[in-house]
PDB file of N, CA, C and O in Angstrom:
ATOM      1  N   MET A   1     -28.762   3.451   3.231  1.00  0.00           N
ATOM      2  CA  MET A   1     -29.060   4.699   2.560  1.00  0.00           C
ATOM      3  C   MET A   1     -28.037   4.898   1.444  1.00  0.00           C
ATOM      4  O   MET A   1     -26.834   4.959   1.698  1.00  0.00           O
ATOM      5  N   ASN A   2     -28.515   4.996   0.229  1.00  0.00           N
ATOM      6  CA  ASN A   2     -27.652   5.219  -0.917  1.00  0.00           C
ATOM      7  C   ASN A   2     -27.720   6.700  -1.283  1.00  0.00           C
ATOM      8  O   ASN A   2     -28.773   7.189  -1.691  1.00  0.00           O
ATOM      9  N   ILE A   3     -26.619   7.407  -1.142  1.00  0.00           N
ATOM     10  CA  ILE A   3     -26.591   8.854  -1.355  1.00  0.00           C
ATOM     11  C   ILE A   3     -25.836   9.170  -2.633  1.00  0.00           C
ATOM     12  O   ILE A   3     -24.699   8.737  -2.821  1.00  0.00           O
ATOM     13  N   LYS A   4     -26.479   9.931  -3.507  1.00  0.00           N
ATOM     14  CA  LYS A   4     -25.828  10.380  -4.730  1.00  0.00           C
ATOM     15  C   LYS A   4     -25.348  11.806  -4.523  1.00  0.00           C
ATOM     16  O   LYS A   4     -26.040  12.630  -3.925  1.00  0.00           O
ATOM     17  N   HIS A   5     -24.157  12.083  -5.024  1.00  0.00           N
ATOM     18  CA  HIS A   5     -23.546  13.392  -4.813  1.00  0.00           C
ATOM     19  C   HIS A   5     -24.447  14.531  -5.282  1.00  0.00           C
ATOM     20  O   HIS A   5     -24.495  15.580  -4.640  1.00  0.00           O
ATOM     21  N   GLU A   6     -25.154  14.344  -6.380  1.00  0.00           N
ATOM     22  CA  GLU A   6     -25.976  15.437  -6.909  1.00  0.00           C
ATOM     23  C   GLU A   6     -27.188  15.734  -6.029  1.00  0.00           C
ATOM     24  O   GLU A   6     -27.834  16.767  -6.208  1.00  0.00           O
ATOM     25  N   ASN A   7     -27.512  14.843  -5.075  1.00  0.00           N
ATOM     26  CA  ASN A   7     -28.633  15.065  -4.168  1.00  0.00           C
ATOM     27  C   ASN A   7     -28.214  15.743  -2.870  1.00  0.00           C
ATOM     28  O   ASN A   7     -29.036  15.910  -1.970  1.00  0.00           O
ATOM     29  N   LEU A   8     -26.966  16.129  -2.763  1.00  0.00           N
ATOM     30  CA  LEU A   8     -26.493  16.774  -1.543  1.00  0.00           C
ATOM     31  C   LEU A   8     -26.670  18.285  -1.638  1.00  0.00           C
ATOM     32  O   LEU A   8     -26.337  18.907  -2.647  1.00  0.00           O
ATOM     33  N   LYS A   9     -27.200  18.856  -0.567  1.00  0.00           N
ATOM     34  CA  LYS A   9     -27.332  20.314  -0.484  1.00  0.00           C
ATOM     35  C   LYS A   9     -26.426  20.783   0.638  1.00  0.00           C
ATOM     36  O   LYS A   9     -26.574  20.353   1.782  1.00  0.00           O
ATOM     37  N   LEU A  10     -25.498  21.655   0.318  1.00  0.00           N
ATOM     38  CA  LEU A  10     -24.596  22.204   1.315  1.00  0.00           C
ATOM     39  C   LEU A  10     -25.380  23.119   2.241  1.00  0.00           C
ATOM     40  O   LEU A  10     -26.002  24.082   1.792  1.00  0.00           O
ATOM     41  N   ILE A  11     -25.350  22.816   3.532  1.00  0.00           N
ATOM     42  CA  ILE A  11     -26.046  23.623   4.536  1.00  0.00           C
ATOM     43  C   ILE A  11     -25.100  24.666   5.118  1.00  0.00           C
ATOM     44  O   ILE A  11     -25.453  25.839   5.245  1.00  0.00           O
ATOM     45  N   ALA A  12     -23.888  24.223   5.473  1.00  0.00           N
ATOM     46  CA  ALA A  12     -22.939  25.135   6.109  1.00  0.00           C
ATOM     47  C   ALA A  12     -21.515  24.632   5.899  1.00  0.00           C
ATOM     48  O   ALA A  12     -21.280  23.447   5.663  1.00  0.00           O
ATOM     49  N   ILE A  13     -20.593  25.553   5.990  1.00  0.00           N
ATOM     50  CA  ILE A  13     -19.178  25.219   5.880  1.00  0.00           C
ATOM     51  C   ILE A  13     -18.424  26.107   6.863  1.00  0.00           C
ATOM     52  O   ILE A  13     -18.739  27.286   7.025  1.00  0.00           O
ATOM     53  N   MET A  14     -17.421  25.518   7.517  1.00  0.00           N
ATOM     54  CA  MET A  14     -16.637  26.266   8.495  1.00  0.00           C
ATOM     55  C   MET A  14     -15.177  25.847   8.400  1.00  0.00           C
ATOM     56  O   MET A  14     -14.868  24.663   8.267  1.00  0.00           O
ATOM     57  N   GLU A  15     -14.293  26.815   8.470  1.00  0.00           N
ATOM     58  CA  GLU A  15     -12.859  26.547   8.432  1.00  0.00           C
ATOM     59  C   GLU A  15     -12.255  26.921   9.783  1.00  0.00           C
ATOM     60  O   GLU A  15     -12.580  27.965  10.348  1.00  0.00           O
ATOM     61  N   PHE A  16     -11.379  26.065  10.293  1.00  0.00           N
ATOM     62  CA  PHE A  16     -10.755  26.321  11.589  1.00  0.00           C
ATOM     63  C   PHE A  16      -9.390  25.666  11.625  1.00  0.00           C
ATOM     64  O   PHE A  16      -9.037  24.898  10.730  1.00  0.00           O
ATOM     65  N   ASP A  17      -8.620  25.973  12.667  1.00  0.00           N
ATOM     66  CA  ASP A  17      -7.292  25.387  12.816  1.00  0.00           C
ATOM     67  C   ASP A  17      -7.389  23.869  12.854  1.00  0.00           C
ATOM     68  O   ASP A  17      -8.334  23.305  13.406  1.00  0.00           O
ATOM     69  N   GLU A  18      -6.405  23.226  12.263  1.00  0.00           N
ATOM     70  CA  GLU A  18      -6.396  21.767  12.179  1.00  0.00           C
ATOM     71  C   GLU A  18      -6.458  21.133  13.567  1.00  0.00           C
ATOM     72  O   GLU A  18      -5.734  21.524  14.483  1.00  0.00           O
ATOM     73  N   TYR A  19      -7.332  20.156  13.694  1.00  0.00           N
ATOM     74  CA  TYR A  19      -7.487  19.387  14.923  1.00  0.00           C
ATOM     75  C   TYR A  19      -7.238  17.929  14.557  1.00  0.00           C
ATOM     76  O   TYR A  19      -7.969  17.354  13.751  1.00  0.00           O
ATOM     77  N   GLU A  20      -6.226  17.346  15.137  1.00  0.00           N
ATOM     78  CA  GLU A  20      -5.753  16.011  14.754  1.00  0.00           C
ATOM     79  C   GLU A  20      -6.844  14.941  14.746  1.00  0.00           C
ATOM     80  O   GLU A  20      -6.850  14.089  13.857  1.00  0.00           O
ATOM     81  N   ASN A  21      -7.752  14.962  15.697  1.00  0.00           N
ATOM     82  CA  ASN A  21      -8.782  13.919  15.809  1.00  0.00           C
ATOM     83  C   ASN A  21     -10.140  14.325  15.255  1.00  0.00           C
ATOM     84  O   ASN A  21     -11.145  13.680  15.553  1.00  0.00           O
ATOM     85  N   MET A  22     -10.184  15.372  14.463  1.00  0.00           N
ATOM     86  CA  MET A  22     -11.470  15.834  13.933  1.00  0.00           C
ATOM     87  C   MET A  22     -12.159  14.762  13.101  1.00  0.00           C
ATOM     88  O   MET A  22     -13.389  14.712  13.064  1.00  0.00           O
ATOM     89  N   TYR A  23     -11.403  13.916  12.441  1.00  0.00           N
ATOM     90  CA  TYR A  23     -12.011  12.856  11.636  1.00  0.00           C
ATOM     91  C   TYR A  23     -12.849  11.921  12.513  1.00  0.00           C
ATOM     92  O   TYR A  23     -13.829  11.346  12.040  1.00  0.00           O
ATOM     93  N   LYS A  24     -12.474  11.767  13.777  1.00  0.00           N
ATOM     94  CA  LYS A  24     -13.253  10.927  14.694  1.00  0.00           C
ATOM     95  C   LYS A  24     -14.594  11.582  15.026  1.00  0.00           C
ATOM     96  O   LYS A  24     -15.615  10.903  15.142  1.00  0.00           O
ATOM     97  N   VAL A  25     -14.580  12.896  15.175  1.00  0.00           N
ATOM     98  CA  VAL A  25     -15.819  13.638  15.437  1.00  0.00           C
ATOM     99  C   VAL A  25     -16.752  13.523  14.237  1.00  0.00           C
ATOM    100  O   VAL A  25     -17.945  13.260  14.394  1.00  0.00           O
ATOM    101  N   VAL A  26     -16.208  13.720  13.041  1.00  0.00           N
ATOM    102  CA  VAL A  26     -17.016  13.636  11.822  1.00  0.00           C
ATOM    103  C   VAL A  26     -17.578  12.225  11.644  1.00  0.00           C
ATOM    104  O   VAL A  26     -18.742  12.069  11.276  1.00  0.00           O
ATOM    105  N   ASP A  27     -16.779  11.213  11.897  1.00  0.00           N
ATOM    106  CA  ASP A  27     -17.239   9.826  11.814  1.00  0.00           C
ATOM    107  C   ASP A  27     -18.387   9.580  12.791  1.00  0.00           C
ATOM    108  O   ASP A  27     -19.394   8.973  12.426  1.00  0.00           O
ATOM    109  N   PHE A  28     -18.239  10.049  14.031  1.00  0.00           N
ATOM    110  CA  PHE A  28     -19.283   9.905  15.045  1.00  0.00           C
ATOM    111  C   PHE A  28     -20.580  10.590  14.603  1.00  0.00           C
ATOM    112  O   PHE A  28     -21.661  10.009  14.700  1.00  0.00           O
ATOM    113  N   LEU A  29     -20.463  11.818  14.120  1.00  0.00           N
ATOM    114  CA  LEU A  29     -21.650  12.555  13.671  1.00  0.00           C
ATOM    115  C   LEU A  29     -22.325  11.846  12.506  1.00  0.00           C
ATOM    116  O   LEU A  29     -23.549  11.719  12.490  1.00  0.00           O
ATOM    117  N   ASN A  30     -21.548  11.385  11.533  1.00  0.00           N
ATOM    118  CA  ASN A  30     -22.133  10.695  10.374  1.00  0.00           C
ATOM    119  C   ASN A  30     -22.841   9.411  10.779  1.00  0.00           C
ATOM    120  O   ASN A  30     -23.929   9.124  10.279  1.00  0.00           O
ATOM    121  N   LYS A  31     -22.249   8.642  11.667  1.00  0.00           N
ATOM    122  CA  LYS A  31     -22.869   7.395  12.111  1.00  0.00           C
ATOM    123  C   LYS A  31     -24.188   7.639  12.824  1.00  0.00           C
ATOM    124  O   LYS A  31     -25.094   6.808  12.756  1.00  0.00           O
ATOM    125  N   ASN A  32     -24.304   8.771  13.507  1.00  0.00           N
ATOM    126  CA  ASN A  32     -25.495   9.030  14.304  1.00  0.00           C
ATOM    127  C   ASN A  32     -26.539   9.915  13.629  1.00  0.00           C
ATOM    128  O   ASN A  32     -27.691   9.936  14.063  1.00  0.00           O
ATOM    129  N   LEU A  33     -26.172  10.634  12.597  1.00  0.00           N
ATOM    130  CA  LEU A  33     -27.119  11.554  11.962  1.00  0.00           C
ATOM    131  C   LEU A  33     -27.439  11.233  10.513  1.00  0.00           C
ATOM    132  O   LEU A  33     -28.308  11.871   9.919  1.00  0.00           O
ATOM    133  N   LYS A  34     -26.759  10.264   9.938  1.00  0.00           N
ATOM    134  CA  LYS A  34     -26.993   9.908   8.537  1.00  0.00           C
ATOM    135  C   LYS A  34     -28.449   9.524   8.281  1.00  0.00           C
ATOM    136  O   LYS A  34     -29.023   9.917   7.266  1.00  0.00           O
ATOM    137  N   GLN A  35     -29.041   8.767   9.183  1.00  0.00           N
ATOM    138  CA  GLN A  35     -30.433   8.337   9.006  1.00  0.00           C
ATOM    139  C   GLN A  35     -31.418   9.502   9.092  1.00  0.00           C
ATOM    140  O   GLN A  35     -32.575   9.365   8.695  1.00  0.00           O
ATOM    141  N   ARG A  36     -30.975  10.627   9.600  1.00  0.00           N
ATOM    142  CA  ARG A  36     -31.818  11.832   9.678  1.00  0.00           C
ATOM    143  C   ARG A  36     -31.598  12.748   8.481  1.00  0.00           C
ATOM    144  O   ARG A  36     -32.159  13.842   8.413  1.00  0.00           O
ATOM    145  N   GLY A  37     -30.778  12.293   7.542  1.00  0.00           N
ATOM    146  CA  GLY A  37     -30.579  13.058   6.315  1.00  0.00           C
ATOM    147  C   GLY A  37     -29.492  14.111   6.401  1.00  0.00           C
ATOM    148  O   GLY A  37     -29.447  15.024   5.577  1.00  0.00           O
ATOM    149  N   ILE A  38     -28.619  13.997   7.386  1.00  0.00           N
ATOM    150  CA  ILE A  38     -27.524  14.952   7.547  1.00  0.00           C
ATOM    151  C   ILE A  38     -26.206  14.186   7.488  1.00  0.00           C
ATOM    152  O   ILE A  38     -26.035  13.182   8.180  1.00  0.00           O
ATOM    153  N   ILE A  39     -25.275  14.659   6.660  1.00  0.00           N
ATOM    154  CA  ILE A  39     -23.932  14.071   6.662  1.00  0.00           C
ATOM    155  C   ILE A  39     -22.898  15.196   6.719  1.00  0.00           C
ATOM    156  O   ILE A  39     -23.163  16.338   6.341  1.00  0.00           O
ATOM    157  N   PHE A  40     -21.730  14.834   7.198  1.00  0.00           N
ATOM    158  CA  PHE A  40     -20.655  15.791   7.400  1.00  0.00           C
ATOM    159  C   PHE A  40     -19.463  15.406   6.535  1.00  0.00           C
ATOM    160  O   PHE A  40     -19.192  14.224   6.321  1.00  0.00           O
ATOM    161  N   GLY A  41     -18.768  16.399   6.049  1.00  0.00           N
ATOM    162  CA  GLY A  41     -17.560  16.180   5.275  1.00  0.00           C
ATOM    163  C   GLY A  41     -16.403  16.922   5.928  1.00  0.00           C
ATOM    164  O   GLY A  41     -16.593  17.956   6.569  1.00  0.00           O
ATOM    165  N   LEU A  42     -15.207  16.384   5.756  1.00  0.00           N
ATOM    166  CA  LEU A  42     -14.018  17.005   6.328  1.00  0.00           C
ATOM    167  C   LEU A  42     -12.920  17.051   5.283  1.00  0.00           C
ATOM    168  O   LEU A  42     -12.613  16.046   4.641  1.00  0.00           O
ATOM    169  N   ALA A  43     -12.337  18.218   5.119  1.00  0.00           N
ATOM    170  CA  ALA A  43     -11.201  18.389   4.213  1.00  0.00           C
ATOM    171  C   ALA A  43     -10.107  19.120   4.977  1.00  0.00           C
ATOM    172  O   ALA A  43     -10.378  19.874   5.911  1.00  0.00           O
ATOM    173  N   ARG A  44      -8.876  18.885   4.567  1.00  0.00           N
ATOM    174  CA  ARG A  44      -7.737  19.593   5.162  1.00  0.00           C
ATOM    175  C   ARG A  44      -6.987  20.309   4.058  1.00  0.00           C
ATOM    176  O   ARG A  44      -6.690  19.743   3.006  1.00  0.00           O
ATOM    177  N   LYS A  45      -6.686  21.586   4.331  1.00  0.00           N
ATOM    178  CA  LYS A  45      -5.967  22.385   3.330  1.00  0.00           C
ATOM    179  C   LYS A  45      -5.136  23.441   4.044  1.00  0.00           C
ATOM    180  O   LYS A  45      -5.659  24.219   4.841  1.00  0.00           O
ATOM    181  N   ASP A  46      -3.871  23.464   3.762  1.00  0.00           N
ATOM    182  CA  ASP A  46      -2.966  24.481   4.290  1.00  0.00           C
ATOM    183  C   ASP A  46      -3.033  24.605   5.813  1.00  0.00           C
ATOM    184  O   ASP A  46      -3.059  25.718   6.340  1.00  0.00           O
ATOM    185  N   GLY A  47      -3.061  23.476   6.524  1.00  0.00           N
ATOM    186  CA  GLY A  47      -3.080  23.491   7.984  1.00  0.00           C
ATOM    187  C   GLY A  47      -4.419  23.847   8.594  1.00  0.00           C
ATOM    188  O   GLY A  47      -4.506  24.111   9.794  1.00  0.00           O
ATOM    189  N   LYS A  48      -5.452  23.857   7.790  1.00  0.00           N
ATOM    190  CA  LYS A  48      -6.808  24.169   8.262  1.00  0.00           C
ATOM    191  C   LYS A  48      -7.712  22.975   8.018  1.00  0.00           C
ATOM    192  O   LYS A  48      -7.517  22.224   7.061  1.00  0.00           O
ATOM    193  N   ASP A  49      -8.702  22.800   8.884  1.00  0.00           N
ATOM    194  CA  ASP A  49      -9.765  21.821   8.669  1.00  0.00           C
ATOM    195  C   ASP A  49     -10.967  22.564   8.100  1.00  0.00           C
ATOM    196  O   ASP A  49     -11.275  23.679   8.519  1.00  0.00           O
ATOM    197  N   ILE A  50     -11.634  21.942   7.154  1.00  0.00           N
ATOM    198  CA  ILE A  50     -12.831  22.522   6.566  1.00  0.00           C
ATOM    199  C   ILE A  50     -13.955  21.512   6.787  1.00  0.00           C
ATOM    200  O   ILE A  50     -13.947  20.422   6.216  1.00  0.00           O
ATOM    201  N   LEU A  51     -14.914  21.889   7.619  1.00  0.00           N
ATOM    202  CA  LEU A  51     -16.045  21.039   7.956  1.00  0.00           C
ATOM    203  C   LEU A  51     -17.254  21.483   7.142  1.00  0.00           C
ATOM    204  O   LEU A  51     -17.623  22.658   7.149  1.00  0.00           O
ATOM    205  N   SER A  52     -17.868  20.534   6.441  1.00  0.00           N
ATOM    206  CA  SER A  52     -19.063  20.819   5.642  1.00  0.00           C
ATOM    207  C   SER A  52     -20.217  19.992   6.173  1.00  0.00           C
ATOM    208  O   SER A  52     -20.037  18.849   6.593  1.00  0.00           O
ATOM    209  N   ILE A  53     -21.409  20.581   6.151  1.00  0.00           N
ATOM    210  CA  ILE A  53     -22.625  19.883   6.560  1.00  0.00           C
ATOM    211  C   ILE A  53     -23.553  19.848   5.356  1.00  0.00           C
ATOM    212  O   ILE A  53     -23.784  20.864   4.701  1.00  0.00           O
ATOM    213  N   TYR A  54     -24.084  18.653   5.075  1.00  0.00           N
ATOM    214  CA  TYR A  54     -24.944  18.455   3.910  1.00  0.00           C
ATOM    215  C   TYR A  54     -26.296  17.890   4.310  1.00  0.00           C
ATOM    216  O   TYR A  54     -26.404  17.098   5.246  1.00  0.00           O
ATOM    217  N   ASP A  55     -27.325  18.312   3.584  1.00  0.00           N
ATOM    218  CA  ASP A  55     -28.670  17.769   3.707  1.00  0.00           C
ATOM    219  C   ASP A  55     -28.813  16.727   2.593  1.00  0.00           C
ATOM    220  O   ASP A  55     -28.634  17.049   1.418  1.00  0.00           O
ATOM    221  N   THR A  56     -29.133  15.481   2.957  1.00  0.00           N
ATOM    222  CA  THR A  56     -29.286  14.430   1.955  1.00  0.00           C
ATOM    223  C   THR A  56     -30.744  14.103   1.682  1.00  0.00           C
ATOM    224  O   THR A  56     -31.047  13.264   0.833  1.00  0.00           O
ATOM    225  N   SER A  57     -31.653  14.763   2.402  1.00  0.00           N
ATOM    226  CA  SER A  57     -33.071  14.482   2.209  1.00  0.00           C
ATOM    227  C   SER A  57     -33.508  15.027   0.850  1.00  0.00           C
ATOM    228  O   SER A  57     -32.882  15.925   0.288  1.00  0.00           O
ATOM    229  N   GLU A  58     -34.576  14.470   0.353  1.00  0.00           N
ATOM    230  CA  GLU A  58     -35.060  14.908  -0.958  1.00  0.00           C
ATOM    231  C   GLU A  58     -35.969  16.102  -0.865  1.00  0.00           C
ATOM    232  O   GLU A  58     -36.411  16.607  -1.897  1.00  0.00           O
ATOM    233  N   SER A  59     -36.273  16.585   0.345  1.00  0.00           N
ATOM    234  CA  SER A  59     -37.169  17.717   0.500  1.00  0.00           C
ATOM    235  C   SER A  59     -36.601  18.993  -0.127  1.00  0.00           C
ATOM    236  O   SER A  59     -37.362  19.850  -0.575  1.00  0.00           O
ATOM    237  N   HIS A  60     -35.284  19.125  -0.163  1.00  0.00           N
ATOM    238  CA  HIS A  60     -34.682  20.321  -0.760  1.00  0.00           C
ATOM    239  C   HIS A  60     -34.701  20.273  -2.288  1.00  0.00           C
ATOM    240  O   HIS A  60     -34.384  21.274  -2.930  1.00  0.00           O
ATOM    241  N   LEU A  61     -35.060  19.152  -2.876  1.00  0.00           N
ATOM    242  CA  LEU A  61     -35.091  19.024  -4.336  1.00  0.00           C
ATOM    243  C   LEU A  61     -36.404  19.499  -4.928  1.00  0.00           C
ATOM    244  O   LEU A  61     -36.502  19.693  -6.139  1.00  0.00           O
ATOM    245  N   LYS A  62     -37.405  19.687  -4.098  1.00  0.00           N
ATOM    246  CA  LYS A  62     -38.744  20.080  -4.598  1.00  0.00           C
ATOM    247  C   LYS A  62     -38.829  21.538  -4.914  1.00  0.00           C
ATOM    248  O   LYS A  62     -39.880  22.017  -5.340  1.00  0.00           O
TER     249      LYS A  62
END
């Protein structure tokens, strides 16, 4: 699956206290849900984790 950034639709975003192994959770989710058109992003800022969920399907482009 080749995903272009401009085809991503942000579904949800959540900020919470930093969890050291959160990258493992995001990796697991991406490996198992990417083929269904859902991918997850993780950012860290000021001791917080920011989890983003994106729709990669083209249905939201219509």
